[in-house]
MARVONU-983261 format. One record per atom (N, C-alpha, C): z, y, x; atom name; residue number from 0; residue in three letters. Coordinates in pm, whole numbers, plus 50000, padded with zeros to 5 digits. Atoms other than C-alpha are relative to their C-alpha. Example, Ala and Ser with C-alpha at 12.3 -4.5 7.8 and 13.67 -1.06 7.14 Angstrom:
BEGIN
pz 50000	py 49881	px 50089	name N	resi 0	resn ALA
pz 50780	py 49550	px 51230	name CA	resi 0	resn ALA
pz 50000	py 50120	px 50090	name C	resi 0	resn ALA
pz 49994	py 49881	px 49918	name N	resi 1	resn SER
pz 50714	py 49894	px 51367	name CA	resi 1	resn SER
pz 50073	py 50109	px 49923	name C	resi 1	resn SER
END
This chain:
BEGIN
pz 50000	py 49881	px 50082	name N	resi 0	resn MET
pz 50000	py 50000	px 50000	name CA	resi 0	resn MET
pz 50000	py 50126	px 50087	name C	resi 0	resn MET
pz 49995	py 49882	px 49915	name N	resi 1	resn THR
pz 50079	py 50243	px 50279	name CA	resi 1	resn THR
pz 49867	py 50021	px 50072	name C	resi 1	resn THR
pz 50129	py 49986	px 49933	name N	resi 2	resn HIS
pz 49740	py 50171	px 50438	name CA	resi 2	resn HIS
pz 49900	py 50076	px 49913	name C	resi 2	resn HIS
pz 50091	py 49930	px 50091	name N	resi 3	resn VAL
pz 49561	py 50301	px 50129	name CA	resi 3	resn VAL
pz 50027	py 50150	px 50006	name C	resi 3	resn VAL
pz 49967	py 49857	px 49992	name N	resi 4	resn PHE
pz 49749	py 50633	px 50140	name CA	resi 4	resn PHE
pz 49962	py 50058	px 50135	name C	resi 4	resn PHE
pz 50036	py 49952	px 49867	name N	resi 5	resn ALA
pz 49684	py 50656	px 50511	name CA	resi 5	resn ALA
pz 49851	py 50031	px 50008	name C	resi 5	resn ALA
pz 50144	py 49974	px 49999	name N	resi 6	resn LEU
pz 49311	py 50643	px 50442	name CA	resi 6	resn LEU
pz 49962	py 50113	px 49903	name C	resi 6	resn LEU
pz 50037	py 49902	px 50104	name N	resi 7	resn ILE
pz 49304	py 50864	px 50128	name CA	resi 7	resn ILE
pz 50057	py 50138	px 50031	name C	resi 7	resn ILE
pz 49932	py 49873	px 49981	name N	resi 8	resn LEU
pz 49552	py 51137	px 50220	name CA	resi 8	resn LEU
pz 49930	py 50092	px 50101	name C	resi 8	resn LEU
pz 50066	py 49909	px 49907	name N	resi 9	resn PRO
pz 49376	py 51273	px 50532	name CA	resi 9	resn PRO
pz 49868	py 50055	px 49943	name C	resi 9	resn PRO
pz 50125	py 49951	px 50058	name N	resi 10	resn GLN
pz 49046	py 51297	px 50339	name CA	resi 10	resn GLN
pz 50027	py 50107	px 49895	name C	resi 10	resn GLN
pz 49966	py 49902	px 50102	name N	resi 11	resn ALA
pz 49212	py 51484	px 50052	name CA	resi 11	resn ALA
pz 50046	py 50131	px 50065	name C	resi 11	resn ALA
pz 49954	py 49882	px 49929	name N	resi 12	resn VAL
pz 49383	py 51723	px 50293	name CA	resi 12	resn VAL
pz 49883	py 50073	px 50063	name C	resi 12	resn VAL
pz 50116	py 49938	px 49937	name N	resi 13	resn PHE
pz 49057	py 51784	px 50478	name CA	resi 13	resn PHE
pz 49912	py 50068	px 49895	name C	resi 13	resn PHE
pz 50082	py 49939	px 50106	name N	resi 14	resn ALA
pz 48870	py 51852	px 50151	name CA	resi 14	resn ALA
pz 50064	py 50129	px 49949	name C	resi 14	resn ALA
pz 49931	py 49879	px 50046	name N	resi 15	resn ALA
pz 49134	py 52100	px 50034	name CA	resi 15	resn ALA
pz 49996	py 50108	px 50107	name C	resi 15	resn ALA
pz 50002	py 49902	px 49892	name N	resi 16	resn ALA
pz 49142	py 52268	px 50373	name CA	resi 16	resn ALA
pz 49862	py 50063	px 50014	name C	resi 16	resn ALA
pz 50134	py 49943	px 49987	name N	resi 17	resn SER
pz 48765	py 52311	px 50378	name CA	resi 17	resn SER
pz 49970	py 50099	px 49887	name C	resi 17	resn SER
pz 50017	py 49905	px 50111	name N	resi 18	resn VAL
pz 48774	py 52483	px 50036	name CA	resi 18	resn VAL
pz 50070	py 50131	px 50033	name C	resi 18	resn VAL
pz 49926	py 49880	px 49966	name N	resi 19	resn PHE
pz 49040	py 52727	px 50154	name CA	resi 19	resn PHE
pz 49942	py 50070	px 50122	name C	resi 19	resn PHE
pz 50060	py 49940	px 49882	name N	resi 20	resn ALA
pz 48858	py 52784	px 50481	name CA	resi 20	resn ALA
pz 49877	py 50082	px 49963	name C	resi 20	resn ALA
pz 50120	py 49927	px 50043	name N	resi 21	resn ALA
pz 48547	py 52904	px 50294	name CA	resi 21	resn ALA
pz 50035	py 50125	px 49919	name C	resi 21	resn ALA
pz 49961	py 49887	px 50084	name N	resi 22	resn ALA
pz 48742	py 53150	px 50074	name CA	resi 22	resn ALA
pz 49995	py 50133	px 50074	name C	resi 22	resn ALA
pz 50010	py 49869	px 49932	name N	resi 23	resn PRO
pz 48773	py 53425	px 50340	name CA	resi 23	resn PRO
pz 49857	py 50047	px 50020	name C	resi 23	resn PRO
pz 50140	py 49961	px 49982	name N	resi 24	resn CYS
pz 48397	py 53419	px 50394	name CA	resi 24	resn CYS
pz 49946	py 50072	px 49877	name C	resi 24	resn CYS
pz 50045	py 49937	px 50124	name N	resi 25	resn VAL
pz 48348	py 53517	px 50030	name CA	resi 25	resn VAL
pz 50083	py 50124	px 49968	name C	resi 25	resn VAL
pz 49911	py 49892	px 50042	name N	resi 26	resn CYS
pz 48650	py 53742	px 49979	name CA	resi 26	resn CYS
pz 49998	py 50121	px 50093	name C	resi 26	resn CYS
pz 49993	py 49889	px 49906	name N	resi 27	resn PHE
pz 48643	py 53954	px 50294	name CA	resi 27	resn PHE
pz 49891	py 50105	px 49978	name C	resi 27	resn PHE
pz 50100	py 49895	px 50026	name N	resi 28	resn PRO
pz 48308	py 54125	px 50226	name CA	resi 28	resn PRO
pz 50024	py 50075	px 49869	name C	resi 28	resn PRO
pz 49973	py 49935	px 50128	name N	resi 29	resn ILE
pz 48403	py 54194	px 49865	name CA	resi 29	resn ILE
pz 50115	py 50098	px 50014	name C	resi 29	resn ILE
pz 49886	py 49910	px 49981	name N	resi 30	resn PHE
pz 48742	py 54339	px 49957	name CA	resi 30	resn PHE
pz 49967	py 50112	px 50098	name C	resi 30	resn PHE
pz 50042	py 49897	px 49905	name N	resi 31	resn GLY
pz 48583	py 54525	px 50248	name CA	resi 31	resn GLY
pz 49921	py 50111	px 49931	name C	resi 31	resn GLY
pz 50077	py 49900	px 50074	name N	resi 32	resn LEU
pz 48335	py 54698	px 50019	name CA	resi 32	resn LEU
pz 50089	py 50078	px 49904	name C	resi 32	resn LEU
pz 49907	py 49934	px 50092	name N	resi 33	resn PHE
pz 48611	py 54773	px 49768	name CA	resi 33	resn PHE
pz 50087	py 50100	px 50077	name C	resi 33	resn PHE
pz 49920	py 49910	px 49917	name N	resi 34	resn GLY
pz 48827	py 54923	px 50044	name CA	resi 34	resn GLY
pz 49920	py 50119	px 50050	name C	resi 34	resn GLY
pz 50088	py 49892	px 49956	name N	resi 35	resn LEU
pz 48534	py 55127	px 50172	name CA	resi 35	resn LEU
pz 49975	py 50099	px 49886	name C	resi 35	resn LEU
pz 50020	py 49912	px 50116	name N	resi 36	resn ALA
pz 48470	py 55262	px 49821	name CA	resi 36	resn ALA
pz 50127	py 50081	px 49971	name C	resi 36	resn ALA
pz 49876	py 49927	px 50023	name N	resi 37	resn LEU
pz 48838	py 55354	px 49779	name CA	resi 37	resn LEU
pz 50022	py 50108	px 50106	name C	resi 37	resn LEU
pz 49985	py 49901	px 49894	name N	resi 38	resn THR
pz 48840	py 55532	px 50115	name CA	resi 38	resn THR
pz 49902	py 50117	px 49979	name C	resi 38	resn THR
pz 50096	py 49892	px 50029	name N	resi 39	resn ALA
pz 48524	py 55727	px 50023	name CA	resi 39	resn ALA
pz 50049	py 50085	px 49883	name C	resi 39	resn ALA
pz 49944	py 49927	px 50114	name N	resi 40	resn PHE
pz 48686	py 55822	px 49690	name CA	resi 40	resn PHE
pz 50116	py 50089	px 50046	name C	resi 40	resn PHE
pz 49886	py 49926	px 49947	name N	resi 41	resn TRP
pz 48999	py 55932	px 49877	name CA	resi 41	resn TRP
pz 49954	py 50124	px 50076	name C	resi 41	resn TRP
pz 50052	py 49887	px 49923	name N	resi 42	resn ILE
pz 48802	py 56152	px 50117	name CA	resi 42	resn ILE
pz 49938	py 50104	px 49907	name C	resi 42	resn ILE
pz 50061	py 49908	px 50097	name N	resi 43	resn TRP
pz 48607	py 56302	px 49825	name CA	resi 43	resn TRP
pz 50108	py 50083	px 49929	name C	resi 43	resn TRP
pz 49895	py 49927	px 50069	name N	resi 44	resn MET
pz 48933	py 56394	px 49647	name CA	resi 44	resn MET
pz 50075	py 50095	px 50093	name C	resi 44	resn MET
pz 49939	py 49907	px 49904	name N	resi 45	resn ILE
pz 49082	py 56546	px 49965	name CA	resi 45	resn ILE
pz 49914	py 50126	px 50011	name C	resi 45	resn ILE
pz 50091	py 49886	px 49988	name N	resi 46	resn ILE
pz 48774	py 56766	px 50003	name CA	resi 46	resn ILE
pz 50001	py 50082	px 49872	name C	resi 46	resn ILE
pz 49999	py 49930	px 50128	name N	resi 47	resn ASP
pz 48776	py 56852	px 49632	name CA	resi 47	resn ASP
pz 50128	py 50082	px 49984	name C	resi 47	resn ASP
pz 49873	py 49928	px 50015	name N	resi 48	resn ALA
pz 49145	py 56946	px 49632	name CA	resi 48	resn ALA
pz 50011	py 50115	px 50100	name C	resi 48	resn ALA
pz 49987	py 49896	px 49897	name N	resi 49	resn ALA
pz 49117	py 57146	px 49955	name CA	resi 49	resn ALA
pz 49903	py 50115	px 49979	name C	resi 49	resn ALA
pz 50100	py 49893	px 50012	name N	resi 50	resn THR
pz 48804	py 57342	px 49863	name CA	resi 50	resn THR
pz 49990	py 50062	px 49862	name C	resi 50	resn THR
pz 50023	py 49948	px 50135	name N	resi 51	resn LYS
pz 48804	py 57381	px 49486	name CA	resi 51	resn LYS
pz 50126	py 50046	px 49928	name C	resi 51	resn LYS
pz 49877	py 49951	px 50062	name N	resi 52	resn GLU
pz 49169	py 57440	px 49402	name CA	resi 52	resn GLU
pz 50012	py 50149	px 50028	name C	resi 52	resn GLU
pz 49986	py 49856	px 49976	name N	resi 53	resn PRO
pz 49234	py 57812	px 49354	name CA	resi 53	resn PRO
pz 50111	py 50030	px 50100	name C	resi 53	resn PRO
pz 49904	py 49964	px 49895	name N	resi 54	resn ALA
pz 49414	py 57970	px 49649	name CA	resi 54	resn ALA
pz 50117	py 50081	px 49944	name C	resi 54	resn ALA
pz 49893	py 49918	px 50058	name N	resi 55	resn GLU
pz 49619	py 58191	px 49417	name CA	resi 55	resn GLU
pz 50121	py 49917	px 49956	name C	resi 55	resn GLU
pz 49890	py 50084	px 50047	name N	resi 56	resn GLU
pz 49824	py 57900	px 49291	name CA	resi 56	resn GLU
pz 50064	py 49925	px 50116	name C	resi 56	resn GLU
pz 49932	py 50075	px 49892	name N	resi 57	resn PRO
pz 50088	py 57734	px 49511	name CA	resi 57	resn PRO
pz 49979	py 49849	px 49989	name C	resi 57	resn PRO
pz 50021	py 50143	px 50020	name N	resi 58	resn ASN
pz 49981	py 57394	px 49374	name CA	resi 58	resn ASN
pz 49894	py 49941	px 50092	name C	resi 58	resn ASN
pz 50107	py 50051	px 49914	name N	resi 59	resn LYS
pz 49689	py 57368	px 49616	name CA	resi 59	resn LYS
pz 50056	py 49914	px 50113	name C	resi 59	resn LYS
pz 49940	py 50076	px 49889	name N	resi 60	resn ILE
pz 49904	py 57254	px 49909	name CA	resi 60	resn ILE
pz 50066	py 49872	px 49947	name C	resi 60	resn ILE
pz 49935	py 50116	px 50059	name N	resi 61	resn MET
pz 50101	py 57022	px 49682	name CA	resi 61	resn MET
pz 49898	py 49890	px 49967	name C	resi 61	resn MET
pz 50100	py 50100	px 50036	name N	resi 62	resn TRP
pz 49786	py 56849	px 49552	name CA	resi 62	resn TRP
pz 49934	py 49939	px 50123	name C	resi 62	resn TRP
pz 50058	py 50056	px 49878	name N	resi 63	resn VAL
pz 49635	py 56812	px 49897	name CA	resi 63	resn VAL
pz 50097	py 49901	px 50064	name C	resi 63	resn VAL
pz 49900	py 50093	px 49943	name N	resi 64	resn LEU
pz 49960	py 56655	px 50022	name CA	resi 64	resn LEU
pz 50013	py 49873	px 49917	name C	resi 64	resn LEU
pz 49992	py 50119	px 50086	name N	resi 65	resn ILE
pz 49977	py 56421	px 49721	name CA	resi 65	resn ILE
pz 49883	py 49906	px 50029	name C	resi 65	resn ILE
pz 50118	py 50083	px 49975	name N	resi 66	resn VAL
pz 49622	py 56301	px 49782	name CA	resi 66	resn VAL
pz 50006	py 49938	px 50140	name C	resi 66	resn VAL
pz 49997	py 50051	px 49862	name N	resi 67	resn VAL
pz 49670	py 56266	px 50160	name CA	resi 67	resn VAL
pz 50108	py 49893	px 50017	name C	resi 67	resn VAL
pz 49888	py 50091	px 49974	name N	resi 68	resn LEU
pz 50008	py 56093	px 50153	name CA	resi 68	resn LEU
pz 49998	py 49873	px 49914	name C	resi 68	resn LEU
pz 50002	py 50118	px 50088	name N	resi 69	resn LEU
pz 49947	py 55856	px 49860	name CA	resi 69	resn LEU
pz 49867	py 49926	px 50002	name C	resi 69	resn LEU
pz 50132	py 50062	px 49980	name N	resi 70	resn HIS
pz 49592	py 55762	px 49968	name CA	resi 70	resn HIS
pz 49928	py 49983	px 49867	name C	resi 70	resn HIS
pz 50082	py 50015	px 50120	name N	resi 71	resn TRP
pz 49388	py 55611	px 49682	name CA	resi 71	resn TRP
pz 50079	py 50020	px 49871	name C	resi 71	resn TRP
pz 49918	py 49976	px 50119	name N	resi 72	resn LEU
pz 49678	py 55628	px 49436	name CA	resi 72	resn LEU
pz 50011	py 50150	px 49973	name C	resi 72	resn LEU
pz 49997	py 49855	px 50014	name N	resi 73	resn GLY
pz 49716	py 56001	px 49498	name CA	resi 73	resn GLY
pz 49866	py 50056	px 49959	name C	resi 73	resn GLY
pz 50134	py 49957	px 50039	name N	resi 74	resn ALA
pz 49340	py 56042	px 49469	name CA	resi 74	resn ALA
pz 49975	py 49973	px 49852	name C	resi 74	resn ALA
pz 50016	py 50032	px 50143	name N	resi 75	resn ALA
pz 49344	py 55868	px 49130	name CA	resi 75	resn ALA
pz 50085	py 50091	px 49913	name C	resi 75	resn ALA
pz 49914	py 49908	px 50076	name N	resi 76	resn ILE
pz 49636	py 56082	px 49011	name CA	resi 76	resn ILE
pz 49933	py 50137	px 49993	name C	resi 76	resn ILE
pz 50067	py 49870	px 49999	name N	resi 77	resn TYR
pz 49452	py 56396	px 49117	name CA	resi 77	resn TYR
pz 49875	py 49999	px 49912	name C	resi 77	resn TYR
pz 50125	py 50009	px 50075	name N	resi 78	resn TYR
pz 49123	py 56280	px 48964	name CA	resi 78	resn TYR
pz 50024	py 50001	px 49849	name C	resi 78	resn TYR
pz 49978	py 50011	px 50144	name N	resi 79	resn PHE
pz 49271	py 56197	px 48623	name CA	resi 79	resn PHE
pz 50095	py 50105	px 49945	name C	resi 79	resn PHE
pz 49900	py 49907	px 50052	name N	resi 80	resn ALA
pz 49557	py 56448	px 48597	name CA	resi 80	resn ALA
pz 49963	py 50146	px 50025	name C	resi 80	resn ALA
pz 50021	py 49860	px 49965	name N	resi 81	resn ARG
pz 49458	py 56768	px 48776	name CA	resi 81	resn ARG
pz 49854	py 50045	px 49990	name C	resi 81	resn ARG
pz 50139	py 49958	px 49991	name N	resi 82	resn ARG
pz 49081	py 56775	px 48821	name CA	resi 82	resn ARG
pz 49941	py 50043	px 49865	name C	resi 82	resn ARG
pz 50056	py 49955	px 50129	name N	resi 83	resn PRO
pz 48981	py 56786	px 48449	name CA	resi 83	resn PRO
pz 50061	py 50132	px 49953	name C	resi 83	resn PRO
pz 49933	py 49876	px 50039	name N	resi 84	resn GLU
pz 49239	py 57060	px 48386	name CA	resi 84	resn GLU
pz 49945	py 50118	px 50080	name C	resi 84	resn GLU
pz 50054	py 49894	px 49915	name N	resi 85	resn ARG
pz 49112	py 57265	px 48681	name CA	resi 85	resn ARG
pz 49857	py 50036	px 49960	name C	resi 85	resn ARG
pz 50139	py 49974	px 50040	name N	resi 86	resn ILE
pz 48748	py 57228	px 48573	name CA	resi 86	resn ILE
pz 49996	py 50074	px 49867	name C	resi 86	resn ILE
pz 49994	py 49933	px 50130	name N	resi 87	resn ARG
pz 48835	py 57330	px 48218	name CA	resi 87	resn ARG
pz 50048	py 50144	px 50014	name C	resi 87	resn ARG
pz 49940	py 49868	px 49986	name N	resi 88	resn LYS
pz 49040	py 57631	px 48333	name CA	resi 88	resn LYS
pz 49915	py 50094	px 50086	name C	resi 88	resn LYS
pz 50071	py 49915	px 49903	name N	resi 89	resn TYR
pz 48834	py 57758	px 48629	name CA	resi 89	resn TYR
pz 49850	py 49976	px 50005	name C	resi 89	resn TYR
pz 50142	py 50030	px 50000	name N	resi 90	resn GLY
pz 48496	py 57597	px 48574	name CA	resi 90	resn GLY
pz 49945	py 49948	px 50132	name C	resi 90	resn GLY
pz 50045	py 50057	px 49872	name N	resi 91	resn ARG
pz 48480	py 57443	px 48923	name CA	resi 91	resn ARG
pz 50088	py 49888	px 50042	name C	resi 91	resn ARG
END
């Protein structure tokens, strides 16, 4: 009985290991492109907050710091919370 497991178990382990070994080949390019898109979005929001926020308001520095320090999360907060309000109020 132990001889049967000795023959089956290594094959099952090798089959499972080969499936998991192929997963990074598929996932890394997808996550890499997603990370690249998030970084491009982040840079776009930094530029938008730094150039289009009115200088008269003290919130400009605050929004730039939020976007810079919180990376893509700060960029999403700025994009959905502040940007539409600024465009509606100032038209830019």
